[in-house]
C-alpha positions as CSV (number, residue, x, y, z in Angstrom):
1,M,70.2,123.9,109.6
2,T,69.1,127.1,111.3
3,I,70.3,130.6,110.6
4,D,70.2,133.1,113.5
5,A,72.1,135.9,115.2
6,D,75.2,134.8,117.2
7,A,77.6,136.4,119.7
8,R,80.4,135.6,117.4
9,A,79.0,137.3,114.4
10,L,79.9,140.7,113.0
11,P,77.3,143.5,113.2
12,G,74.4,142.5,110.8
13,E,75.9,139.1,110.2
14,R,73.7,136.0,110.8
15,I,75.4,132.6,111.2
16,A,74.3,129.2,109.9
17,H,74.3,126.5,112.6
18,Y,74.2,122.9,111.4
19,D,72.8,120.1,113.4
20,L,75.8,117.7,112.8
21,L,76.1,115.8,116.0
22,G,73.0,113.5,115.8
23,R,73.1,109.8,115.3
24,R,72.6,108.6,111.7
25,D,72.4,105.1,110.1
26,T,76.0,104.2,109.1
27,D,75.7,100.3,109.1
28,Y,75.4,99.9,105.3
29,Y,76.1,96.0,105.5
30,A,74.0,95.4,108.5
31,V,77.0,94.3,110.4
32,F,75.4,95.1,113.7
33,A,71.7,94.1,112.8
34,D,71.9,90.8,114.7
35,I,73.2,91.9,118.1
36,P,72.0,89.7,120.7
37,D,69.4,91.3,123.2
38,A,71.7,91.3,126.1
39,D,74.5,92.9,124.2
40,R,72.2,95.5,122.8
41,A,70.9,96.5,126.1
42,I,74.5,97.4,127.2
43,W,75.0,99.1,123.9
44,D,71.8,101.2,124.6
45,R,73.1,102.2,128.0
46,A,76.3,103.5,126.4
47,K,74.2,105.4,123.9
48,A,72.1,107.0,126.6
49,F,75.2,107.9,128.5
50,A,76.9,109.3,125.5
51,D,73.9,111.4,124.5
52,E,73.6,112.6,128.3
53,V,77.3,114.0,128.4
54,G,78.4,114.5,124.8
55,T,77.8,118.2,124.5
56,R,79.3,118.8,128.0
57,M,82.5,117.0,126.9
58,Q,83.0,119.3,124.0
59,G,83.4,122.1,126.6
60,E,85.5,119.9,128.7
61,W,87.8,119.2,125.9
62,D,88.1,122.8,124.9
63,A,89.0,123.8,128.5
64,A,91.2,120.8,129.0
65,T,89.4,119.7,132.1
66,Y,88.8,116.1,133.3
67,P,85.3,115.4,134.8
68,V,86.6,112.4,136.9
69,E,83.2,112.1,138.5
70,L,81.8,110.7,135.3
71,L,83.7,107.6,136.1
72,Q,81.1,106.8,138.8
73,R,78.3,107.4,136.3
74,M,79.9,104.9,133.9
75,G,80.4,102.6,136.8
76,E,76.7,102.7,137.7
77,L,75.9,101.8,134.0
78,E,78.4,98.9,134.4
79,L,80.5,99.9,131.4
80,F,83.7,99.2,132.8
81,T,84.0,95.4,132.7
82,D,85.3,95.3,129.1
83,G,84.6,91.6,128.5
84,I,86.5,90.6,131.5
85,E,85.5,87.1,132.9
86,H,85.5,87.2,136.7
87,D,83.0,85.9,139.3
88,E,82.8,89.2,141.1
89,L,82.1,91.3,138.0
90,P,79.1,91.8,135.7
91,H,79.4,89.9,132.5
92,T,80.1,91.8,129.3
93,S,80.8,90.0,126.1
94,P,83.6,91.0,123.8
95,L,81.0,92.2,121.4
96,A,79.2,94.4,124.0
97,A,82.5,95.7,125.2
98,G,83.4,96.8,121.7
99,L,80.0,98.4,121.0
100,V,80.4,100.4,124.2
101,N,83.9,101.6,123.3
102,M,82.7,102.5,119.9
103,E,79.7,104.4,121.1
104,I,81.7,106.4,123.7
105,S,84.3,107.2,121.1
106,R,81.6,108.4,118.6
107,H,80.9,111.1,121.2
108,D,84.2,111.8,122.9
109,G,87.6,110.3,122.7
110,S,88.6,111.4,126.1
111,L,85.8,109.5,127.9
112,A,86.5,106.5,125.7
113,T,90.1,106.6,126.9
114,A,89.0,106.9,130.5
115,L,86.8,103.9,129.9
116,A,89.9,102.0,128.4
117,V,92.2,102.9,131.3
118,Q,89.6,102.2,134.1
119,G,88.3,99.0,132.8
120,G,90.6,97.7,129.9
121,L,93.9,98.3,131.9
122,A,93.5,98.7,135.6
123,L,90.5,96.6,136.2
124,R,91.7,93.9,133.9
125,T,95.2,93.9,135.5
126,L,93.7,93.3,138.9
127,A,91.2,90.7,137.6
128,F,94.1,88.8,135.8
129,Y,96.8,89.0,138.3
130,G,95.8,90.2,141.6
131,S,95.7,88.3,144.9
132,P,92.3,87.3,146.5
133,A,92.9,90.0,149.1
134,Q,93.6,92.7,146.4
135,Q,90.7,91.7,144.5
136,Q,88.4,91.8,147.5
137,R,89.6,95.3,148.4
138,W,89.9,97.0,144.9
139,L,87.7,95.1,142.3
140,K,84.4,96.8,143.3
141,P,85.7,100.4,143.6
142,L,87.4,100.1,140.2
143,A,84.3,98.6,138.6
144,D,81.9,101.1,139.9
145,G,84.3,104.0,139.2
146,S,84.4,105.3,142.9
147,V,88.3,104.9,142.8
148,P,90.1,105.9,139.5
149,G,92.6,103.3,138.4
150,A,95.8,103.9,136.4
151,F,98.1,101.5,134.5
152,A,101.8,102.7,134.6
153,L,104.0,101.0,132.1
154,T,105.2,103.8,129.7
155,E,108.3,105.9,130.7
156,P,109.8,109.0,129.4
157,D,112.5,107.1,127.7
158,H,110.6,103.9,126.9
159,G,107.5,104.1,124.8
160,S,107.4,101.7,122.0
161,D,110.3,99.7,123.6
162,S,108.5,99.6,127.1
163,V,110.1,96.2,127.6
164,S,113.2,98.1,128.4
165,L,111.5,99.8,131.5
166,E,113.9,101.2,134.0
167,T,111.7,101.7,137.0
168,T,113.0,99.4,139.8
169,A,111.4,97.6,142.6
170,T,114.0,96.8,145.4
171,R,113.3,94.5,148.3
172,T,113.3,96.1,151.9
173,A,113.1,94.5,155.3
174,D,109.3,94.7,155.3
175,G,108.2,94.9,151.6
176,W,109.3,96.8,148.5
177,S,110.8,100.2,147.5
178,L,109.9,101.6,144.0
179,S,111.8,104.3,142.3
180,G,111.6,105.6,138.7
181,T,109.4,107.7,136.4
182,K,106.3,107.0,134.2
183,K,104.7,109.1,131.5
184,W,101.3,109.5,129.7
185,I,99.6,107.6,132.6
186,G,95.8,108.1,132.5
187,N,94.4,108.6,136.0
188,G,97.8,108.7,137.2
189,A,97.2,112.0,139.2
190,S,93.4,111.5,139.9
191,G,93.7,110.3,143.5
192,G,93.1,106.8,143.1
193,I,95.4,103.7,142.6
194,T,98.1,102.9,140.1
195,F,99.3,99.6,138.8
196,V,103.0,100.3,138.5
197,W,105.2,97.9,136.4
198,A,108.8,97.6,137.5
199,R,111.9,95.5,137.2
200,V,113.0,93.7,140.2
201,D,116.6,95.0,141.2
202,D,117.8,92.3,143.6
203,E,121.2,90.7,142.7
204,G,121.4,87.2,143.6
205,A,117.6,86.7,143.9
206,D,115.8,84.2,141.7
207,D,113.6,87.0,140.4
208,H,116.4,89.5,139.7
209,N,115.4,91.5,136.6
210,D,112.0,90.1,136.5
211,V,109.1,92.6,135.5
212,R,106.4,92.7,138.3
213,C,103.4,94.8,138.8
214,F,102.6,96.7,142.1
215,L,99.5,98.2,143.5
216,V,100.3,101.8,144.8
217,E,97.8,104.1,146.3
218,Q,98.4,107.5,144.9
219,D,98.7,109.2,148.3
220,T,101.7,107.0,149.3
221,P,104.7,109.1,150.2
222,G,107.3,109.4,147.4
223,Y,104.7,109.1,144.7
224,V,104.2,112.4,142.8
225,G,101.7,112.5,139.9
226,T,101.8,115.7,137.7
227,V,99.2,116.3,135.2
228,I,100.7,116.8,131.7
229,T,99.6,120.1,130.1
230,G,99.7,121.4,126.5
231,K,98.0,118.5,124.9
232,V,96.1,119.1,121.7
233,S,94.5,115.6,121.7
234,L,92.4,113.8,124.3
235,R,92.2,117.0,126.2
236,G,89.2,116.0,128.4
237,I,91.3,113.3,130.3
238,H,94.3,114.0,132.4
239,Q,97.4,111.9,131.8
240,A,100.2,112.2,134.3
241,H,103.9,112.1,134.6
242,I,104.8,110.0,137.7
243,A,108.0,110.4,139.7
244,M,108.6,107.8,142.3
245,D,111.3,108.2,144.9
246,D,111.8,105.3,147.4
247,V,108.0,104.6,147.3
248,R,107.7,102.2,150.3
249,L,105.2,99.4,149.9
250,P,104.2,96.3,152.0
251,E,105.1,92.9,150.7
252,D,101.5,92.3,149.7
253,A,101.5,95.3,147.2
254,V,102.9,93.0,144.5
255,L,100.5,91.4,142.2
256,P,101.3,87.6,142.6
257,G,100.4,86.7,139.1
258,T,103.0,89.0,137.4
259,H,106.4,87.8,136.7
260,T,107.6,88.9,133.2
261,F,106.9,91.6,130.7
262,K,104.7,89.1,128.9
263,D,102.1,89.6,131.6
264,A,101.9,93.2,130.8
265,S,101.7,92.3,127.1
266,V,98.5,90.1,127.7
267,V,96.7,93.1,129.1
268,L,97.9,95.3,126.2
269,F,96.8,92.6,123.7
270,A,93.4,92.7,125.1
271,T,93.0,96.4,124.9
272,R,94.4,96.5,121.4
273,S,91.1,95.4,120.1
274,G,89.3,98.1,122.0
275,V,91.5,100.6,120.1
276,A,90.1,99.2,116.8
277,W,86.7,99.7,118.1
278,S,87.4,103.3,119.3
279,A,88.8,104.1,115.9
280,L,85.5,103.0,114.4
281,G,83.6,105.3,116.7
282,H,85.6,108.2,115.8
283,A,85.3,107.5,112.0
284,T,81.5,106.9,112.4
285,A,81.1,110.4,113.8
286,C,83.1,112.0,111.1
287,Y,81.1,110.3,108.5
288,E,77.8,111.2,110.1
289,I,78.9,114.8,110.3
290,A,80.2,114.9,106.8
291,R,77.1,113.4,105.2
292,T,74.7,115.5,107.3
293,Y,76.6,118.8,106.3
294,A,76.7,117.8,102.6
295,T,72.9,117.5,102.6
296,E,72.4,120.8,104.6
297,R,75.1,123.1,103.1
298,T,74.1,125.0,100.0
299,Q,76.8,126.3,97.5
300,F,76.3,127.5,93.9
301,G,72.6,127.1,94.4
302,K,72.3,123.5,95.4
303,P,73.2,121.2,98.3
304,L,76.9,120.1,98.5
305,A,75.5,116.4,98.2
306,K,74.3,117.0,94.6
307,F,78.0,117.5,93.4
308,Q,79.7,114.5,92.0
309,M,82.9,115.0,93.8
310,V,81.2,115.2,97.1
311,Q,79.3,111.9,96.5
312,E,82.6,110.3,95.7
313,R,84.2,111.5,98.9
314,L,81.1,110.2,101.0
315,T,81.5,106.9,99.2
316,Q,85.2,106.7,100.1
317,M,84.3,107.3,103.7
318,L,81.5,104.8,103.7
319,D,84.0,102.2,102.1
320,E,86.5,102.7,104.9
321,L,83.7,102.7,107.6
322,T,82.4,99.3,106.5
323,A,85.7,97.7,106.4
324,M,86.3,99.0,109.8
325,Q,83.0,97.5,111.1
326,L,83.7,94.3,109.6
327,Y,87.2,94.1,111.3
328,C,85.6,94.8,114.6
329,R,82.7,92.3,114.4
330,R,85.1,89.6,113.3
331,L,87.4,90.5,116.2
332,A,84.5,90.1,118.7
333,D,83.4,86.8,117.2
334,L,87.0,85.3,117.4
335,E,87.5,86.5,121.0
336,T,84.1,85.1,122.1
337,A,85.1,81.7,120.4
338,G,88.4,81.8,122.3
339,G,90.3,81.9,119.1
340,L,91.7,85.5,118.9
341,R,95.4,85.7,118.3
342,P,97.3,88.7,119.4
343,T,98.5,89.6,115.8
344,Q,94.7,89.6,114.7
345,A,94.0,92.3,117.1
346,S,97.3,94.0,115.9
347,L,95.9,94.0,112.3
348,A,92.7,95.5,113.4
349,K,94.3,98.2,115.2
350,Y,96.8,98.8,112.4
351,H,93.8,99.0,109.8
352,N,91.4,101.0,111.8
353,T,93.4,103.7,113.1
354,R,94.8,104.4,109.7
355,A,91.3,104.3,108.1
356,A,90.1,106.6,110.9
357,R,92.8,109.2,110.0
358,R,91.6,109.0,106.3
359,V,87.8,109.3,107.1
360,A,88.6,112.3,109.4
361,Q,90.8,114.1,106.8
362,I,88.0,113.8,104.2
363,A,85.4,115.0,106.6
364,R,87.3,118.1,107.6
365,D,88.0,119.0,104.0
366,L,84.4,118.4,103.0
367,L,83.3,120.9,105.7
368,G,85.7,123.6,104.5
369,G,86.3,126.4,106.8
370,N,83.4,125.2,109.1
371,G,85.5,122.0,109.5
372,I,87.9,123.7,111.9
373,L,85.2,124.9,114.4
374,L,85.1,122.7,117.6
375,E,81.3,122.9,117.6
376,N,81.2,120.9,114.3
377,G,83.1,118.0,116.0
378,V,85.5,116.8,113.1
379,M,88.7,118.5,114.5
380,Q,88.1,117.2,117.9
381,H,87.8,113.7,116.5
382,M,90.7,114.3,114.1
383,A,93.0,115.3,117.0
384,D,91.8,112.5,119.2
385,I,92.4,109.8,116.5
386,E,96.1,110.9,116.5
387,A,96.4,109.8,120.0
388,I,94.8,106.4,119.6
389,H,96.8,105.9,116.4
390,T,99.9,106.0,118.7
391,Y,99.0,104.3,122.0
392,E,98.7,100.7,122.6
393,G,101.4,100.2,119.9
394,T,102.2,102.4,117.2
395,E,101.5,101.7,113.5
396,S,105.3,100.7,113.0
397,V,105.2,98.4,116.0
398,Q,102.0,96.7,114.7
399,A,103.7,96.2,111.3
400,L,106.7,94.7,113.0
401,L,104.5,92.3,115.1
402,L,102.5,91.3,111.8
403,G,105.7,91.1,109.8
404,R,107.2,88.6,112.2
405,D,104.0,86.6,112.2
406,I,103.7,86.5,108.4
407,T,107.4,85.8,107.7
408,G,108.6,83.9,110.8
409,M,111.4,86.4,111.0
410,S,111.8,89.2,113.5
411,A,112.8,92.6,112.4
412,F,112.8,94.1,115.7
413,V,116.1,95.7,116.6
């Protein structure tokens, strides 16, 4: 802690500054002590990048600006491949991908979301379902971050029930016409490409009503992406409302591997694990901040950390954090072995985002009034956790997926 003059201070006032944003040891059960060297090298690259841009991103978050050029920096560090197996992409194990997600989230949720959109959603969709020609043209630009990628599934009227999407794809004489709207699309107005999921509207055709994915360059006539303003979460990444009015595409714009909504679900299942890791990163930061503050902040003549109630709160946070770590490590082990089931990823997401909310709430309360200052980090993480708690399937949706698996009976309406 330092005490000095500050431009925000009243005349004669001196403000205490707490060094709360440094990295501390939080791995109480040594969950990540035996990381293989190759995975640790990737994790170290993510740590270095996060340290490089973490302070800057606080300002970007405050101003609600998106430094899209940082995609290329993450691409240079080969952080986008997200455990995707493809001959044309650098190999990243599920464990390394999770550690990267955790580390970036620990510093900034907006960049972690950009990482998830670019690699987990856009790049994965192309790698899973794209034609050889599409992959030849776009895999490298997505992987190196030179072209922003977006994944457009959610619509203004269809969030949790995205299976009911209304965007249509109609055949034309020389290809396709897309019409409809999408919402909350990361990178959807960043000048790159968008993977648009649409329902085939072609009465009499064998694929009528099928759900397919289309590769759309964002400068295509009829495609209008508008940045959504007024967000109080993930302010350092731009999400878009997309309006499409007779967007004409060539025949080869459709991804040949897509035919049903289940194809989109496969991508979402893969990224759901990433949300569990992201929640761990946010919770780790909140715990680190709270523990450091408790040891540096003096009240009633002694450090906060010497009060019994404070020690109990720190223990509660460590309890939550350790459980989150164990969930994530087991997720990675199961995925590496090829045995991860979708509902196991759902349970990890369900547990970890809920736990992250609890950790952030305790941290904010422990910091008192200082907890609402952006410079101290907790409120930024607290706000960003609210977004990840919702996206890739809400708490209620995860509970319904798990309930169906547990009981064998569906409660979906």
